[in-house]
C-alpha positions as CSV (number, residue, x, y, z in Angstrom):
1,M,0.0,0.0,0.0
2,T,1.2,3.5,-0.8
3,N,2.7,5.4,2.1
4,P,-0.2,7.6,3.3
5,L,2.1,10.6,3.8
6,L,2.9,10.4,0.0
7,D,-0.8,10.4,-1.0
8,F,-1.7,13.9,-2.2
9,S,-4.7,12.8,-4.3
10,G,-7.4,13.9,-1.9
11,H,-8.0,14.3,1.8
12,I,-5.2,13.6,4.2
13,P,-5.5,9.8,5.2
14,F,-5.3,10.4,8.9
15,D,-6.8,7.0,9.5
16,R,-3.8,5.3,7.9
17,I,-0.8,7.4,9.0
18,T,1.5,5.7,11.6
19,P,4.8,6.8,13.1
20,A,6.5,4.1,10.9
21,D,5.4,6.0,7.8
22,V,7.4,9.1,8.7
23,A,11.0,8.1,7.9
24,P,10.4,6.5,4.5
25,A,8.1,9.4,3.4
26,V,10.7,12.0,4.4
27,D,13.4,10.0,2.6
28,Q,11.5,10.0,-0.6
29,L,10.2,13.6,-0.4
30,L,13.7,15.0,0.5
31,E,15.2,13.0,-2.5
32,R,12.6,14.5,-4.8
33,A,13.0,18.0,-3.5
34,D,16.8,17.8,-3.7
35,A,16.6,16.5,-7.2
36,A,14.3,19.4,-8.1
37,L,16.8,21.9,-6.6
38,Q,19.6,20.5,-8.6
39,T,17.6,20.7,-11.8
40,V,16.5,24.3,-11.5
41,T,20.0,25.5,-10.4
42,A,21.7,23.9,-13.4
43,P,23.4,26.6,-15.6
44,D,21.1,25.8,-18.6
45,F,17.8,26.0,-16.6
46,P,16.0,29.2,-17.5
47,A,15.6,32.0,-14.9
48,D,11.8,31.9,-15.4
49,W,9.2,32.0,-12.6
50,G,6.9,29.5,-14.1
51,A,9.6,27.0,-15.1
52,I,11.1,27.1,-11.6
53,A,7.7,26.7,-10.0
54,R,6.8,23.6,-12.1
55,V,9.8,21.8,-10.9
56,L,10.9,23.1,-7.5
57,D,7.8,24.5,-6.0
58,V,5.8,21.4,-6.7
59,A,8.4,19.2,-4.9
60,T,8.9,21.5,-1.9
61,E,5.2,22.1,-1.5
62,E,4.6,18.4,-1.1
63,L,7.5,18.1,1.3
64,G,6.1,21.0,3.4
65,R,2.6,19.6,3.3
66,A,3.5,16.1,4.3
67,F,5.9,17.1,7.1
68,G,3.3,19.6,8.2
69,V,0.9,16.7,8.8
70,V,3.4,15.0,11.0
71,G,4.0,18.3,13.0
72,H,0.3,18.7,13.3
73,L,-0.2,15.2,14.7
74,S,2.6,15.8,17.2
75,S,0.6,18.8,18.5
76,V,-2.8,17.2,18.7
77,A,-2.1,13.4,19.1
78,D,1.3,13.1,20.6
79,T,2.7,9.6,21.4
80,P,6.2,8.4,22.3
81,E,6.5,6.7,18.9
82,L,5.3,9.7,16.9
83,R,7.5,12.0,18.9
84,A,10.6,9.8,18.2
85,A,9.8,9.7,14.5
86,Y,9.2,13.4,14.2
87,N,12.4,14.3,16.1
88,A,14.4,11.9,14.0
89,A,13.2,13.5,10.8
90,L,13.2,17.1,12.0
91,P,17.0,17.8,11.6
92,R,17.0,16.5,8.1
93,V,14.0,18.5,7.0
94,T,15.4,21.6,8.7
95,A,18.7,21.1,7.0
96,F,17.1,20.9,3.6
97,W,15.0,24.1,4.1
98,T,18.2,25.9,5.3
99,R,20.2,24.7,2.3
100,L,17.4,25.8,0.0
101,G,17.0,29.2,1.5
102,A,20.8,29.9,1.3
103,D,21.5,28.4,-2.1
104,E,23.5,30.9,-4.1
105,R,22.6,29.4,-7.4
106,L,18.9,29.6,-6.7
107,Y,19.3,33.1,-5.4
108,A,21.0,34.1,-8.6
109,K,18.2,32.6,-10.7
110,Y,15.6,34.6,-8.7
111,K,17.6,37.8,-9.1
112,A,17.8,37.2,-12.9
113,I,14.0,37.0,-13.2
114,D,12.6,40.1,-14.9
115,P,9.8,41.4,-12.6
116,A,8.1,42.9,-15.7
117,T,7.3,39.3,-16.8
118,L,5.3,38.6,-13.6
119,N,1.8,39.4,-12.6
120,A,1.1,41.4,-9.4
121,E,0.8,38.3,-7.2
122,Q,4.1,36.9,-8.6
123,R,5.9,40.2,-8.2
124,Q,5.0,40.3,-4.5
125,A,6.1,36.7,-4.0
126,H,9.3,37.4,-6.0
127,G,10.1,40.4,-3.8
128,N,9.5,38.4,-0.6
129,A,11.7,35.6,-2.0
130,L,14.6,37.9,-2.6
131,R,14.3,39.3,0.9
132,N,14.0,35.8,2.4
133,F,17.1,34.6,0.6
134,V,19.1,37.3,2.4
135,L,17.5,36.5,5.8
136,S,18.3,32.8,5.1
137,G,22.0,33.4,4.7
138,A,22.2,33.3,0.9
139,E,24.8,36.1,0.9
140,L,27.0,34.4,3.6
141,Q,30.2,32.7,2.6
142,G,32.4,29.8,3.9
143,A,32.4,29.2,7.6
144,A,29.7,31.8,8.2
145,R,27.4,30.0,5.9
146,E,28.1,26.6,7.5
147,R,27.6,28.1,11.0
148,F,24.3,29.7,9.9
149,A,23.0,26.3,8.7
150,A,24.1,24.6,12.0
151,I,22.2,27.3,13.9
152,Q,19.0,26.6,12.0
153,E,19.1,22.9,12.7
154,R,19.9,23.3,16.3
155,L,17.1,26.0,16.8
156,A,14.6,23.6,15.3
157,E,15.5,20.9,17.8
158,L,15.5,23.3,20.7
159,Q,12.2,24.8,19.9
160,Q,10.6,21.4,19.6
161,K,12.2,20.4,22.9
162,F,10.8,23.5,24.6
163,S,7.3,22.7,23.3
164,E,7.6,19.0,24.4
165,N,8.7,20.1,27.9
166,V,5.7,22.3,28.3
167,L,3.3,19.6,27.1
168,D,4.9,16.9,29.3
169,A,5.1,19.1,32.4
170,T,1.4,20.0,31.9
171,D,0.3,16.4,31.3
172,A,2.4,15.0,34.1
173,Y,0.7,17.0,36.8
174,A,-2.4,16.0,38.8
175,H,-3.7,17.0,42.2
176,Y,-6.3,14.7,43.9
177,A,-8.6,16.9,45.9
178,S,-11.2,15.9,48.4
179,E,-14.9,16.9,48.0
180,S,-14.5,19.6,50.7
181,D,-11.8,21.3,48.7
182,L,-14.0,21.9,45.8
183,E,-16.6,24.3,47.3
184,G,-17.5,26.9,44.7
185,L,-16.4,24.9,41.6
186,P,-18.9,24.5,38.8
187,A,-20.8,21.2,38.7
188,D,-19.4,20.2,35.3
189,V,-15.8,20.7,36.4
190,I,-16.4,18.6,39.5
191,Q,-18.1,15.8,37.5
192,T,-15.2,15.8,35.0
193,A,-12.6,15.7,37.9
194,R,-14.4,12.8,39.6
195,A,-14.7,10.8,36.4
196,A,-11.0,11.3,35.7
197,A,-10.1,10.0,39.2
198,E,-12.4,7.0,38.8
199,A,-10.8,6.2,35.4
200,E,-7.5,5.8,37.3
201,G,-9.1,3.8,40.1
202,K,-8.3,6.6,42.6
203,P,-10.4,8.3,45.2
204,G,-11.2,12.0,45.2
205,Y,-11.2,14.4,42.3
206,R,-8.4,14.7,39.7
207,L,-7.5,18.3,39.0
208,T,-5.0,19.1,36.2
209,L,-3.3,22.1,34.6
210,K,-5.4,21.9,31.4
211,M,-7.2,25.1,31.0
212,P,-10.8,23.8,31.2
213,C,-9.9,22.6,34.8
214,Y,-7.2,25.1,35.9
215,L,-9.1,28.3,35.1
216,P,-12.4,27.4,36.9
217,V,-10.3,26.4,40.0
218,M,-8.6,29.8,40.0
219,Q,-11.9,31.7,39.4
220,F,-14.3,29.8,41.6
221,A,-12.7,27.6,44.2
222,K,-13.3,29.1,47.6
223,S,-10.2,27.4,49.0
224,S,-7.2,29.7,48.8
225,A,-5.0,26.7,49.6
226,L,-6.3,24.8,46.6
227,R,-5.9,27.8,44.3
228,E,-2.3,28.2,45.6
229,T,-1.5,24.6,44.9
230,L,-2.6,24.7,41.3
231,Y,-1.2,28.2,40.7
232,R,2.2,27.2,42.0
233,A,2.2,24.1,39.8
234,Y,1.0,26.1,36.7
235,V,3.5,29.0,36.9
236,T,6.4,26.7,37.6
237,R,5.8,24.3,34.7
238,A,8.9,23.3,32.8
239,S,11.2,25.2,35.2
240,D,13.7,24.6,38.0
241,Q,10.9,25.5,40.5
242,A,8.6,22.6,39.6
243,A,7.8,20.2,42.3
244,G,9.5,16.8,42.7
245,D,10.9,15.1,39.6
246,A,9.0,17.5,37.3
247,T,12.3,19.5,37.2
248,R,13.3,17.1,34.5
249,F,11.2,19.2,32.1
250,D,13.1,22.4,33.0
251,N,13.4,24.7,30.0
252,S,16.1,27.0,31.5
253,A,19.0,25.7,29.5
254,V,16.9,25.3,26.4
255,M,15.8,29.0,26.6
256,A,19.4,30.2,27.1
257,E,20.7,28.4,24.1
258,I,17.8,29.5,21.9
259,L,18.4,33.1,22.8
260,A,22.2,32.8,22.2
261,L,21.7,31.2,18.8
262,R,19.2,33.8,17.7
263,Q,21.7,36.5,18.7
264,E,24.5,34.8,16.8
265,E,22.2,34.4,13.8
266,A,21.4,38.1,13.8
267,R,25.1,39.1,13.9
268,L,26.0,36.7,11.1
269,L,23.3,38.5,9.0
270,G,24.8,41.9,9.9
271,Y,22.2,43.0,12.5
272,D,22.8,44.1,16.1
273,N,20.1,41.8,17.5
274,F,17.4,39.3,16.7
275,G,14.7,42.0,17.2
276,Q,16.0,43.8,14.1
277,V,15.9,40.5,12.1
278,S,12.4,39.7,13.2
279,L,11.1,43.1,12.1
280,V,12.5,43.0,8.5
281,P,9.3,41.3,7.1
282,K,6.9,43.0,9.4
283,M,4.9,46.3,9.3
284,A,6.8,47.8,12.2
285,H,10.3,49.0,11.2
286,T,12.5,49.0,14.3
287,P,12.5,47.6,17.8
288,E,12.4,51.3,19.1
289,Q,9.2,51.9,17.2
290,V,7.7,48.8,18.8
291,T,8.8,49.7,22.3
292,H,7.5,53.2,21.9
293,F,4.1,51.9,20.7
294,L,3.9,49.6,23.7
295,R,5.0,52.2,26.3
296,D,2.6,54.7,24.8
297,L,-0.3,52.3,25.1
298,A,0.8,51.3,28.6
299,A,0.7,55.0,29.7
300,R,-2.8,55.3,28.4
301,A,-3.9,52.1,30.1
302,R,-2.2,52.6,33.4
303,P,-4.7,55.0,35.1
304,Y,-7.5,52.5,34.3
305,A,-5.4,49.5,35.5
306,K,-4.6,51.3,38.8
307,K,-8.3,51.9,39.4
308,D,-8.9,48.2,38.6
309,V,-6.5,47.2,41.3
310,A,-7.8,49.6,43.9
311,D,-11.3,48.3,43.3
312,L,-10.1,44.7,43.8
313,R,-8.2,45.5,47.0
314,A,-11.2,47.3,48.5
315,F,-13.6,44.6,47.6
316,A,-11.2,41.8,48.9
317,A,-10.8,43.5,52.2
318,E,-14.5,44.6,52.7
319,R,-16.3,41.6,51.3
320,L,-13.9,38.6,51.4
321,G,-11.7,39.4,54.4
322,L,-8.6,39.3,52.3
323,T,-6.3,42.1,53.4
324,D,-3.2,40.8,51.7
325,P,-4.2,39.1,48.5
326,Q,-1.7,36.8,46.8
327,A,-1.2,36.1,43.1
328,W,-3.5,33.0,43.3
329,D,-6.3,35.1,44.9
330,W,-6.7,37.7,42.2
331,P,-8.7,35.6,39.7
332,Y,-11.1,34.6,42.5
333,I,-11.4,38.1,43.8
334,S,-12.0,39.4,40.2
335,E,-14.8,36.8,39.6
336,Q,-16.4,37.6,42.9
337,L,-16.3,41.4,42.2
338,K,-17.7,41.0,38.7
339,E,-20.6,38.9,40.1
340,A,-21.3,41.5,42.8
341,R,-21.0,44.5,40.5
342,Y,-22.8,43.2,37.5
343,A,-25.1,40.6,39.1
344,F,-24.1,37.8,36.8
345,S,-21.4,35.1,36.7
346,E,-19.5,33.4,33.9
347,Q,-21.1,30.1,35.0
348,E,-24.6,31.5,34.6
349,L,-23.7,32.8,31.1
350,K,-22.0,29.5,30.2
351,Q,-25.3,27.6,30.3
352,Y,-26.5,29.5,27.2
353,F,-23.5,28.5,25.1
354,P,-23.7,24.8,24.1
355,A,-21.0,24.2,21.5
356,P,-23.3,23.1,18.7
357,K,-25.5,26.2,19.0
358,V,-22.5,28.5,19.1
359,L,-21.0,26.9,16.0
360,A,-24.3,27.3,14.2
361,G,-24.4,30.9,15.1
362,L,-20.8,31.5,14.1
363,F,-21.5,29.9,10.7
364,K,-24.7,32.0,10.3
365,I,-22.8,35.3,10.7
366,V,-20.0,34.2,8.4
367,E,-22.4,32.9,5.7
368,T,-24.4,36.1,5.8
369,L,-21.6,38.6,5.9
370,F,-19.2,36.9,3.5
371,E,-21.7,35.4,1.1
372,V,-20.7,31.8,1.5
373,S,-22.2,28.5,2.8
374,I,-20.7,26.1,5.3
375,R,-21.7,22.5,5.7
376,R,-20.4,19.2,7.2
377,D,-18.1,17.2,4.9
378,Q,-16.4,13.8,5.2
379,A,-12.7,13.1,5.6
380,P,-10.5,10.9,7.7
381,V,-9.7,12.5,11.1
382,W,-7.1,11.9,13.9
383,N,-9.6,11.7,16.7
384,D,-13.3,10.9,16.9
385,A,-14.0,14.4,18.3
386,V,-12.7,16.1,15.1
387,E,-15.2,17.5,12.6
388,F,-14.7,18.4,9.0
389,Y,-16.4,21.1,7.0
390,R,-16.5,22.7,3.5
391,I,-17.1,26.4,2.5
392,E,-18.7,27.1,-0.8
393,R,-19.7,30.2,-2.7
394,A,-22.3,30.0,-5.5
395,G,-22.0,26.2,-5.4
396,Q,-18.2,26.2,-5.9
397,L,-15.8,24.8,-3.3
398,V,-13.8,27.7,-1.7
399,G,-12.0,25.9,1.2
400,Q,-12.3,23.2,3.9
401,F,-11.4,22.9,7.5
402,Y,-10.9,20.4,10.4
403,L,-12.3,21.5,13.8
404,D,-10.8,20.0,16.9
405,K,-12.5,21.5,20.0
406,P,-11.9,19.4,23.2
407,A,-8.8,19.3,25.5
408,R,-7.2,15.9,26.0
409,A,-4.0,14.3,27.0
410,G,-1.3,14.4,24.3
411,K,-2.7,17.7,22.8
412,R,-0.8,20.9,23.2
413,G,-2.6,23.6,25.2
414,G,-4.0,26.8,23.7
415,A,-5.8,27.4,20.4
416,W,-4.5,27.9,16.9
417,M,-5.1,27.8,13.2
418,D,-2.7,26.2,10.9
419,D,-2.8,25.5,7.2
420,A,-3.0,21.9,6.0
421,R,-2.9,23.1,2.3
422,A,-2.7,26.5,0.6
423,R,-4.7,27.7,-2.3
424,W,-2.6,27.4,-5.4
425,L,-3.1,27.3,-9.2
426,R,-0.7,24.4,-9.6
427,P,1.9,25.0,-12.3
428,D,2.4,21.2,-12.9
429,N,-1.2,20.5,-14.0
430,G,-3.0,23.8,-14.2
431,L,-5.6,22.7,-11.6
432,L,-6.7,25.0,-8.7
433,Q,-5.8,23.5,-5.3
434,T,-8.3,24.8,-2.7
435,P,-7.1,25.6,0.8
436,V,-7.6,23.4,3.9
437,A,-7.2,24.6,7.5
438,Y,-6.7,23.1,10.9
439,L,-8.7,24.9,13.6
440,V,-7.7,23.7,17.1
441,C,-9.1,24.7,20.5
442,N,-8.9,23.2,24.0
443,F,-12.5,23.4,25.4
444,A,-14.1,21.3,28.1
445,A,-15.9,18.2,27.0
446,G,-19.6,17.6,27.6
447,V,-20.7,15.7,30.7
448,D,-23.7,13.5,31.5
449,G,-24.7,13.2,27.8
450,K,-25.1,17.0,27.5
451,P,-23.2,19.0,24.8
452,A,-20.0,20.8,25.8
453,L,-20.7,24.2,27.3
454,L,-18.4,27.1,26.3
455,T,-17.6,30.1,28.4
456,H,-17.9,33.4,26.7
457,D,-14.1,33.5,26.5
458,D,-14.2,30.2,24.7
459,V,-16.7,31.7,22.3
460,I,-14.3,34.6,21.6
461,T,-11.5,32.1,21.1
462,L,-13.5,30.1,18.6
463,F,-14.4,33.3,16.6
464,H,-10.7,34.3,16.8
465,E,-9.4,31.1,15.3
466,F,-12.2,31.1,12.7
467,G,-11.1,34.6,11.7
468,H,-7.6,33.2,10.9
469,G,-9.3,30.3,9.1
470,L,-11.3,32.7,6.9
471,H,-8.1,34.6,6.0
472,H,-6.6,31.3,4.9
473,M,-9.7,29.9,3.2
474,L,-11.4,32.8,1.5
475,T,-8.3,34.0,-0.4
476,Q,-8.6,34.4,-4.1
477,V,-4.9,34.5,-4.7
478,N,-3.4,31.8,-6.9
479,E,0.3,32.1,-6.0
480,H,0.7,29.9,-2.9
481,D,3.5,31.9,-1.3
482,V,1.2,34.9,-0.9
483,S,-2.3,33.3,-0.8
484,G,-4.2,33.3,2.4
485,I,-2.0,34.0,5.5
486,S,1.2,33.3,3.5
487,G,3.3,36.4,3.0
488,V,1.1,38.5,5.3
489,E,3.3,40.6,7.7
490,W,3.3,38.9,11.1
491,D,2.1,42.0,12.9
492,A,-0.9,42.1,10.6
493,V,-1.8,38.5,10.6
494,E,-4.0,38.9,13.8
495,L,-6.2,41.5,12.1
496,P,-8.9,39.1,10.8
497,S,-8.9,36.9,13.9
498,Q,-9.3,39.8,16.4
499,F,-11.8,41.4,14.0
500,M,-14.1,38.4,14.4
501,E,-14.0,38.6,18.2
502,N,-16.2,41.8,18.0
503,F,-19.2,39.9,16.8
504,C,-19.3,37.9,20.1
505,W,-20.6,41.1,21.8
506,E,-23.4,41.9,19.3
507,W,-27.0,41.2,20.4
508,E,-28.2,40.4,16.9
509,V,-25.4,37.8,16.7
510,L,-25.7,36.4,20.2
511,R,-29.4,35.9,20.3
512,H,-29.1,33.5,17.3
513,M,-26.2,31.5,18.8
514,T,-27.5,30.9,22.4
515,A,-29.8,28.3,23.8
516,H,-29.9,27.3,27.5
517,V,-28.6,23.7,27.8
518,D,-31.7,22.6,29.8
519,T,-34.5,24.8,28.6
520,G,-33.4,25.8,25.1
521,E,-34.3,29.4,25.8
522,P,-32.0,32.0,24.1
523,L,-29.9,34.4,26.1
524,P,-32.2,36.8,28.0
525,R,-31.7,40.5,27.0
526,A,-31.3,41.4,30.7
527,L,-28.3,39.0,31.1
528,Y,-26.8,40.2,27.8
529,D,-27.0,43.8,29.1
530,K,-25.1,42.8,32.3
531,M,-22.5,41.1,30.1
532,I,-22.1,44.2,28.0
533,A,-21.8,46.3,31.1
534,A,-19.0,44.0,32.3
535,R,-17.3,43.9,28.9
536,N,-14.5,46.3,29.8
537,F,-14.1,45.0,33.4
538,Q,-10.4,45.2,34.2
539,A,-9.6,46.2,30.6
540,G,-6.7,48.3,31.9
541,M,-5.1,45.4,33.8
542,Q,-5.6,43.1,30.8
543,T,-4.0,45.6,28.5
544,L,-1.0,46.0,30.7
545,R,-0.6,42.2,31.0
546,Q,-0.3,41.8,27.3
547,I,2.1,44.8,27.1
548,E,4.2,43.1,29.8
549,F,4.5,40.0,27.7
550,A,5.2,42.0,24.5
551,L,7.8,44.3,26.0
552,F,9.6,41.5,27.8
553,D,9.7,39.6,24.4
554,M,11.2,42.6,22.5
555,L,13.7,43.5,25.2
556,L,14.7,39.8,25.5
557,H,15.6,39.8,21.8
558,T,17.3,43.3,21.8
559,E,18.9,44.2,25.1
560,H,19.3,40.9,27.0
561,D,22.5,39.0,27.3
562,P,21.7,35.3,26.7
563,K,24.3,34.3,29.3
564,D,22.1,35.9,32.0
565,S,18.9,34.6,33.4
566,P,15.9,36.3,31.8
567,L,14.2,36.7,35.2
568,P,15.8,40.0,36.2
569,L,14.7,41.5,32.9
570,L,11.2,40.2,33.5
571,A,11.2,41.8,36.9
572,R,12.3,45.1,35.4
573,V,9.6,45.0,32.8
574,R,7.0,44.2,35.5
575,E,8.2,47.0,37.6
576,E,7.8,49.4,34.7
577,V,4.4,48.0,33.4
578,A,2.6,45.7,35.8
579,V,0.2,46.8,38.6
580,L,0.1,43.4,40.3
581,A,3.2,41.8,41.8
582,Q,4.1,38.2,41.0
583,P,5.8,35.8,43.5
584,P,9.5,35.1,43.2
585,F,8.9,31.5,42.2
586,N,6.9,32.5,39.1
587,R,8.6,31.2,36.0
588,M,6.4,32.5,33.2
589,P,9.2,32.5,30.5
590,H,9.7,28.8,30.9
591,S,6.3,28.1,29.3
592,F,6.1,31.1,27.0
593,S,5.7,28.9,23.9
594,H,4.7,31.8,21.7
595,I,8.2,33.2,21.6
596,F,10.3,30.1,22.3
597,A,8.5,27.6,20.1
598,G,5.7,29.3,18.2
599,G,7.0,31.9,15.7
600,Y,6.4,35.0,17.8
601,A,10.0,35.7,18.8
602,A,10.4,39.5,19.0
603,G,6.9,39.5,17.6
604,Y,4.5,39.1,20.5
605,Y,3.7,42.8,20.2
606,S,1.8,41.8,17.0
607,Y,-1.4,41.1,19.1
608,K,-1.7,44.7,20.3
609,W,-0.4,46.1,17.0
610,A,-3.0,44.2,15.0
611,E,-5.7,45.0,17.6
612,V,-5.4,48.6,16.5
613,L,-6.1,47.5,12.9
614,S,-8.9,45.1,13.8
615,A,-10.7,47.6,16.1
616,D,-10.5,50.3,13.4
617,A,-11.7,47.8,10.8
618,Y,-14.7,46.8,12.9
619,A,-15.5,50.5,13.4
620,A,-16.3,50.5,9.7
621,F,-19.1,48.0,10.4
622,E,-20.3,49.9,13.4
623,E,-20.6,53.0,11.3
624,T,-22.8,51.2,8.7
625,M,-25.0,49.0,10.9
626,D,-28.7,49.3,10.3
627,A,-31.4,50.3,12.8
628,D,-31.7,46.7,14.0
629,G,-27.9,46.4,14.7
630,M,-27.2,44.2,11.7
631,P,-23.9,44.7,9.9
632,S,-23.9,46.0,6.4
633,L,-23.5,43.4,3.7
634,E,-21.8,45.9,1.5
635,T,-19.2,46.6,4.2
636,G,-18.8,42.8,4.6
637,R,-18.2,42.5,0.9
638,R,-15.6,45.3,0.9
639,Y,-13.8,43.7,3.9
640,R,-13.8,40.3,2.2
641,Q,-12.5,41.6,-1.1
642,N,-9.9,44.0,0.3
643,I,-8.6,42.1,3.3
644,L,-9.5,38.4,3.2
645,E,-9.3,37.6,-0.5
646,V,-6.0,39.4,-1.2
647,G,-4.1,37.6,1.5
648,G,-0.4,38.4,1.3
649,S,-0.4,39.5,-2.3
650,R,0.2,43.2,-1.3
651,P,1.4,45.0,1.8
652,A,-1.1,44.9,4.7
653,M,-1.2,48.6,5.0
654,E,-2.3,48.9,1.3
655,S,-5.1,46.4,2.0
656,F,-6.2,48.2,5.1
657,K,-6.3,51.6,3.3
658,A,-8.2,50.0,0.4
659,F,-10.8,48.9,2.9
660,R,-10.9,51.8,5.3
661,G,-9.9,54.7,3.0
662,R,-7.1,55.8,5.4
663,E,-4.4,54.6,7.7
664,P,-5.4,53.0,11.0
665,E,-6.1,55.1,14.1
666,L,-5.9,54.1,17.8
667,D,-9.2,55.7,18.8
668,A,-11.4,52.7,18.1
669,L,-9.3,50.3,20.2
670,L,-9.3,52.7,23.2
671,R,-13.1,53.2,22.8
672,H,-13.8,49.5,22.5
673,Q,-11.9,48.9,25.7
674,G,-13.4,51.7,27.6
675,M,-10.2,53.7,27.8
676,S,-10.9,56.6,25.4
């Protein structure tokens, strides 16, 4: 039987892929890709965009797609066997991409291509390619070139190890609580914890560091001791402060080596630091511009954040008898204050968000606004909980996506969108390849035969990831290097995702996507009004928290000496930005996967940067809503055509101005967050 990783004829055969398939597939794909590289770099091969694409791009796209499947499985269905197969192949695949990106002969071919012979999409992809050759070391010589290649291979190994340590440290932890410890916890969380303990044949209730368990404990458990236990375990994951033998997952040395290698890479390329390298393909131009943006936003948010903290301290002392709250107390105090101030709780709201109803509501707004239809489809999947869908316009397939909602062992935490396949007018056969996306979340599963219930934050997360998916799937660009999210500046890539979050606060949207899990009644208007009143609850604190992460990230990659511990730098950033102190044992950097394993190195600021774009873009919808609060279909069409469909085929600022008629302004973000 054909190796399933080499089957590109239809849907990915997830039902047939085994760890044993990885090595032989990688062998064959690398051999094909290397042969293609030798062919197009031969002296007599023409410096022609289409000719190179027909040979090289076809071979490398299949290599990327197949190994992407293996990487995806390692994130959502990790096993020791798969991990071993992935890690064995990773250095070889990384070495090929490094060699390809730095190949002087290929670089010369691309430089010899006449841009006048290319269409607009190809010209953008060609310009990106020339820039990426330089960033990939194509202009380095001799020992510098060899060292650059070695750095790339080692970084790939270290970033994977960082991710594995966080996953393993999270999965390895369990706390078995007694019933009396659980006072205040939601019933579904208690039921899930009891079932997990029973499955292991143990008494009590099994609590974990997975978000559907950890967050409710921090928000609702009345026991400060229980909150402290889980908080300490969570913030010391993958660090030297972890309890017992969990220190074997310590990321300290991994982080230090990653930072040292990034700094060395930057200097080989002629830059002072990795922050400068990171910004070359982004909208922001210099680290100084980024830090100025972050500090300016911090100054605007600080008065609101200080008031948030003062309110919390007063409430804790007067109503909860907590005169000296600790880090593990703040989420609980916040939830209690929100319930007291706005007369509703997240748990009350959660009853109105059964996952199937929310999904139907999400599909309805997308179908209406972007003139598409979404329906279930069939394809092999990696877990029985995974669903597969197709998106059509005027009866024609536009894109497809996998949706993997529940948290489980062996699945990386958080939520993300990734591309399984990009849209591409294939140069080898002239056929249009439609895009396919992975949409991954980590929500709680349903209990007692009821559907899974989502918190409103979960709903926002789902809309966020679907926004990324729409950017990938609704593209009309035929050049795969700039179709969908490909080629989009990293600090603009969050625009469509954060844009979609706004709909989670609109009455006309919410009333169609809510139904009480027991009665089927939609969300009452009175409860919605309370939710809206609480929308900007602690917006100042939340803004400063994101700025803390972003400023730490940028300074870590510009001013920090990798030989030193990053903790003093983090303390300095917190002293400048934060309004709540963290305990000395807190080891946030050790599980900061975004920057050490997830592509956001010296780029975490992108969330706040793109939030300016997304808030201003959504303001265009607010300005054109009808009397019933329904968004304008014409505005939706302009957004789809000017932002989503063009993907990375032109600079993000050009796309924004084409939609909005001007450059972005900060006002809408501050207004949306109650800080104007």
